[in-house]
N, C-alpha and C positions, 0 to 999 in steps of 0.2 A: 503493500499499500503505500509506503513511503516513496519508493521509486515512482509510482504513478503521480503523487503530489509534486515530486521534483520535476518530472515530465511536464506536467501541467503548468508549472511555474516558468519553466524554460520556454515552453511553446508559447505562453501568453507574453512573456517578454520580447518574443522575436517577431510576433504578428504585427503586421501593419493594420493600423485602426481602420475598420470598415464602416461605412456608412450603409444604412438599411436600403437606401436607393440603389446600392451596388447589386442587390440581389434581383432587381426588377429587370422587366424586359425579356429578351429573348431566351435566357437561360432556362426558363421554365419549359420550353419546348425543345431547346437545343440538345444535341447530343455530347456537348462537352460542359465541364464545370470548372470554375476556378478553384486553384489549389488553396487560396485563401479562405474561399468558402467552406472546404472541406475541413481546414484547420479550425475554423471557427465553430463548426458543428462538433468536432471532437473536443475543443476545450469546453463547450457548453455541457458536455456529459462527463466530464472528470469528476472524481469523487470531491465532495465539497460543494458541488453546484446544487442547484435547485432540483436536480434529477435523482437525489439520493433515494427515494423510495422506488423509482423506476430501476435503478442499477440494482438495489437489493433484490427486487423481483427477478430481474434477468439473472443475477448471480446465483439465486436458488435454482432456476431452471437449468442452469449449466452445470451445477454442482455434481450431479449423479453421472452425466456423460464424462465430465472432467476427469473423475477418478478412474474411468475405464480407457482414457486415451493414452496412446504412446507418448514419453515425454523425454526430454533431453537430460543430459547429466545434471542439470539444475532443477529438475523436476517441473519444467515448463514446457509450453508447446511450441514446436516449430511451424513455420509458415504453412506448409502442406496439411499439418493437423489442423490449424486455425481454419483454412479454407474449408476443409472436410466438415468440421463441426458447425461452422456458420452456414454452410449451404444447407445441412440437415435442419438447422434450427429454423430457417426462413421457410424452408419446404413444408416443416410440420406445423409452423404456427400460423402462416398466412398463405400457403401454396405459392410462394414466391421463388422462381428460379432465378436468383440475382446473378448478373453478368460479372463475370471474374471470380465467382465462387463455384459455378457449376463444375462437375468433374472435367468436361471437355474443355474448359475454358483456356484461352491462349494467354489472357492478361496477366494471370497469377504467374505463368512460367517466364514471363519477361524478367531480365536481370535487373532492370530499374525502370522507373517511370520517366517519361521524356522531362527535360529540364524546363519546358516552356511554361508559362504561367497557368495555362489551362491544361486539363487532361480529358480524355473521353470518360464518359460517365462508367463505362464497363471497366475502366481501370481504377475507379475510386477505392475499391477493396485493397488493391495493390499499394496504392498510395498511402492508405492508412496504415497498412502493414509496414510500409517504409518509415512513417513517422514513428511507429512504436519501436522499430529496430534501431533507428538513430538515437532516440531518447533513452531507450532502455539498454543500449549497448549490445544489442543482438542477443539477449540473454534468453529471448523467448516471452510468451505470454502467459500470465496466470489466469485463474477464473474470473478475477475482477476486470483484468484487461479485456477478456471475451465479452463481458457485459458492456463496457464502454465502446468496443468495437461495433457490437451488434445496435446499441442504441444510437451511435453515429450514422450506420447506414440507414436505419429507420428514419432518423431525421432527414438525411439527404433526399430519401425517396419521398417522404412527406412533403418536404419544401418544394420539390419539383412538381408535384400535383398542385400544391397551393399556388405556385407561379402560374400553372396552366389555367386555374380557375380565376385568378386575377386577370389573366390575359383575356379570358372570356368576358369578364366584367368590362374590361376597357373598350372591347370591340363593340359591346352592346350599349357603350356610353352610360355605364352604370358606376357610380362611386362606390369604392370599398368603404369610405368613411362614412357612408350614410346607411341608414336601415331602409331596406327595400322591402316591396310588398311580396307575398307568397309567389304570385305569378311571375314577377320579373326574377325572383330567386330561381324558381323552376326553370324559366328560359334560360337562366345563366349556366345551370347545372347540365341542361340538355346539350347546350352549346359545348361545354367542357367535355362531356362524355362523347358526342359525335365526332368533335375535333380530334379527340384521342384516339378513336377507332380508326378514322380515315387517314390520320397522320399526314404525310407528305402529299397526299393526294387531294387533301381538303382545300377548299376556298373559302375563307371565313374572314371577311372584312367588316361585317356588320349585320344587323338585323335582317336585312334583305337576303343574305345568303343562308339564313336558317333553313328554309324549306329543302333546298338543294343539298345542304349539308346532312341534314337527318335523313333524306332519302338515299343518299351515298352510304350512310351508316348502316342503314338497313340492309342495303345491298352487301356491304361487306359482312356484316353480322346480323343475321336474320333475328336474333334474340334481343336486338336492341331496345324494343319496346319493354320487353321483360326487365331489362336492366334498369330502364327509367321507372318503371313500377316500383322495383325493389328498392331503388334510391328513395322514392317518396315514402315508401312503407318505413324505411329506416329512420327517415326524418321525423314521421309521426310517432314511431317508438321512442325516439330520444325526447320528443316533447312530452309523452305520456310519463316517461320515468322521471323528468324533471319536475313533475307537478308537486311532489312531496316537499321539494326543496326550494320552490319558488315562492314569492310573495303574492298571495291571492288578491291583494289590493292594488298591485301594479298590473295593469293592462298590457299584455303583450301585443305590440302591433308592427308586424314585418320581421325582417330576418336581418341581423347584424353581420358583418363580415367574420366577426369572431364565431358567431353562431355557425356560419357557413363553414368555417374552418373546421369546427368540432365534428360536423357532418362528414366533411371530407376525409377525416383521420379514420373515422368508422368505414366509410366506402373503401378506402385504401387497404385497410387491414382485414376486412371481411369479404372483399370482392372474390376472393379464391373459392369462397364456399359455393358460388353459383354454379361452379363447375363439376361439383361433387356428384350430383345425382346423374348428371350425362356421363361421367367416367364411370360411375359404378354400373349403369346400365349397359354401356359399351363392355365393360369387363364380363358382365353376367352373360352377355350375348355370346361373347367369345369363348367363355368357359363352356357354354352349352355345346359348341361346336368341336371342342378340343378332343385330342386322342388319349383316352385312358388316364386321365389325371396327370398328363405330362406338361401342362401348362403351354401346349402347342397346338396350333391349328394347321391343317393342311392348307397350303396356298390355294389349291383347287377349292377347298370348302369356303375359304375366305372370299375368293372372287365370285363364286357361285351364289353367295348370300345377298341378294339385292336389297335387303332391307338395311344394311349397313350404309352409313352416308358417304364413306369414303373407302376408295380402293386404289391406294397408292402404288406406283409402278414397281417392279422387281428391284430396279436400280435404286430407287429412293429408300425402300425398305431394307435393303442390303446395308446402304450408308448408314442407316439408322442404328444398325445393329439389331433389327428386329427379325432378321431372316436368317434361317439356317438352310443351306443348299449344298453343302461340301459333300454329302452322302445321302442318298435316299431322295425322296421327293421334297421339294421345298416346303419348308414349314414356318409359320409366323410364330415368333416368341411372344406370348401374350404380354407379360410383365414389361418386356423391352418396349414393346409397341404402345402400351398404355402410358408409359413414363416418358415417351420420347418427345422431342421438341415439335413433332408432327401434331401432337394434341395440345399445343401451348397457344395462348393468345397473347401477344405483346402488350403490355398495358403501362409501359414506362420506358424511358431509355436506360433505366437501371435493371428492370426485370421483366420477366413474362409469368403468367399465370398459368399452371400446368396442372395435371392431374396429380393427386397425392401419390407418394410412394408407399404403398402399404407395407413394404418391408422394413420401414423405419421404426414403425411401432413394435415390431418383433426384435429389432437390434436394440432399441431403447429398454426393453424388458430385460434382455440378456446383460446390457451394460450395468443395469442397476443391480441385479442379482450377483455378476461376477465382480464388478468395482475393481477391474485391474485390466491391463491391456491384453493379458492372455490367460488361458485356463488350460486344465488337463482335459484330455479327451473325455475321460469319465464324467467329469463335472458338466461339460458342455452337453454330452448325451443326456444326463440326468435332466437338465433344464429344459432342453429342446423336446425331450420326450412327453413333458408336462405343459408346454406351451402351445395353446391352439391359435388358429387364425380363423380368418372368415371362411376358408374352405378346408381346413384340416383340423379334425377332431383331436382332442387330448384328454386323458392321457393315451399314449400310443407306444408301440414297440418299434424301434427304429430299425430298418432292415441291417442285415449284415454288411451289405455293400455301403451303407452310409457310415456304419461304425468303422468299417476297415479305412475308408477315406479319411476320417477324422484322425486315425493313428497314422495314416500316410502324411498328412499335414504336420503332425506333430513331429514326425521323424526328421522334418526339415528345420524344426525350430527347438531342438533340445528337449523334446518330450511335451512341450506345450503349444497351444494353438493360439497365435495371434488373431484376435477377433476384428482387427481392422487391416484385414489384407485380402488380396484377390482370391486366394486358395479358399479362405472360410466363406467369403460372399458366394463363390461357387457352390461350396458346400450347402449353403443356406438356399440357393436356388434349387438344388436338388431335393432339400427337406421341405421347401415351400415353393414349388415350381409356379403357382399362379401369383404369389406375392412377391416374390424376390426376383429381380432382373438377373439375367445371366451376364457376369462380369467380362466382358471381352478384354484380352490384352491390349495395353496401351498402344495407341498408334494404328491398330487394325481397323478402327471405325472412327468416324467423326460426325456424330448426328448433328444435323441443322435444321432450321425451320423451312417450311416449303418455299417462303420467299428467299431465304438464303440459297436453296438448291436451285431455283431458277436463275439467280444471279450466277451461279456456278456453271450452269447449263444454258446458255443464251438462245440455243435453237430449239428449246422445248417451251410450250405454253404454259404448263402446269406440272404438278408432280403426280398426276394420276395415271394409272395404267391405261393404255388404249382398249378399245374393245377387242382388237385381235390379240393383245397380249393377254387379256383376261380369258379369252375363249381358248387359247392355246393350253392353258393351265387347267381349266375347267375340264377339258376333255382328255387330260392326261390319264394313263393307266392307274387304277386304284391301287391302294396298298395291298400286297398279297397277305399281310398280317398287321393287326393293330400295333401302334407304338407302345412301349412300356417305359417305365422309369429307368430301365437299364440301358435304354437306347439314348438317354441324354449325354451330351457330350461332356468330356472331362479333360481339362488341360492342366498340366503339372507347373504352369508358369506362375510363379508367385511375385506379387507386387504389393509392398506394404505403404499404408499411408505415411508412416514414419517408423523408424527403429526405436523401440523403447530402450533407453539406456539406464543403466544403474543411477539411482539417486545419489548425489554426493552429499557428504554430511553438511549441515547447515552451518553458513559462515559464522564466525565469532561476532557477537554483538557487544564489545566492550564499551566502555564509557566514552572512549575517544569517538567511536562510530557513531554513537547517539548524539554527542556534541556537535560533531560535523553535519549530521542530518538536520539538526535544528537551525544551525547557522544557515545552511542553504536554503532551507524553508523559509526563514525569516527574510533573508536577503532577497527572495523573490516574491514574498507576500504582497509588498506594495505594487510592483509592477502587475502582478496578477489581477489585483483589485482594479487598477486603473485599466488595464486591458479589458477587463470584463465589463467595466462602467461603459468603455467606449463602444465595445462590440454590442451590447444589450439595451444601452439607452436607459431610459427611465423605467422600463418594465422588463427587467431581465428575465422573468419567467414567461414572457409572452413570445413563443417561437413563431406565431402566426404573422409576425412583422416582417419575417425574412422569405425571400423566394429564391429558389434555386432553379 
């Protein structure tokens, strides 16, 4: 904690004072963000700020997984592990696949962030990590740092959305400093949502563009009107919950921008729930078509089912890592397909909303019970045999093949199984083939969205299979015998999130060290207070004043 406070003081003393107006304008919709903005967001979330309760809650959420994560010699997290745990955190909590945290992301693998004043928003996690590395001397991150990191990213994402809403207000000639009618507020929210959905294809300069803008949003996203209705219901729900704490003698008339910011924060945090039902229905449809509990659907059956909305091409499915066709007839891997970028909706320059990874719940349960980066094969077998999923009943007896493969993994790691490595994830895929994705070796696949696929292949119009391609697979020879669990592929390639190293003894904490820390803290206290006042103005707790 002392290191974090020193880090905050040092960062505060080095920041150039920012005015609130620097957050306004194009950054809300742009693809880049100022480094100074990122630094300010980080400063606002450091211990001792007004976010103490929020950081405490986040720390509690990370505590269980932190105990199970591989650590360096100082008992702290390396960058690869930080990326891994933050990716899972945002997927589980909000359904966000944050750029730069996703397992296939290139941003995190960059040796350093560009020295320019602005960075691409997808590189914001890497830049935050760089700030931590510089100020904490590369020792790695503790659980408190994870909480600050997560809160900072959350702030950046919210501020971008808030900037988009303010942009809608400006183009509708509505002042953020005034209370507006419910109808005007509804119009602003619809402008924000439709502009967000249409992105660079949108033309929105004022009220006169609204009909065409919303029509285009419906073309791009048929569920647009459902989203608008959901936002209206969310707004009414917030009003209802506020009744008990509001003054009954003060008449509410209209919507302030602070009230709009409260709604937007709920929209951003809960938007991922809208896809849950659709993802669950698709999963159930595919499971009904699968081969004998293998988590796989014959590609011929996939293309033959005309009730499915999408039938992506073979090349695109292979690139997603959702297709097996090395031996035998081509098969769709259900878990890989459901969790792929093909099922994601871009909702921000920072993240996309995707289907939940149902394996995360299982991994979280194991992490809580094991509370260590590795465990014996016997301990893992005991826990998994008693761990049910949506499609696997428990208790159950694990097959001799599954038990043998646990022992095989342990033979590579001195008798224990690292639970954050490719081999164990592959084992989990065999134990829960419908929930856990098959982990391809690094570099063998590079999942991308359909839009990115089209940019990579300029000669095609979409990522869907042609009628001829579908017919050729539908008419293929049927299987001579059904598939079984024994037919699932197994690769001995191991890839660890990080190597767990023996914890070093805690450093001596003599009187001299305590005195030095106190002197450093006191020497930076005044600059920190001055920088905070300059950054936050008269209302340090009101983050709605800033737009990224």
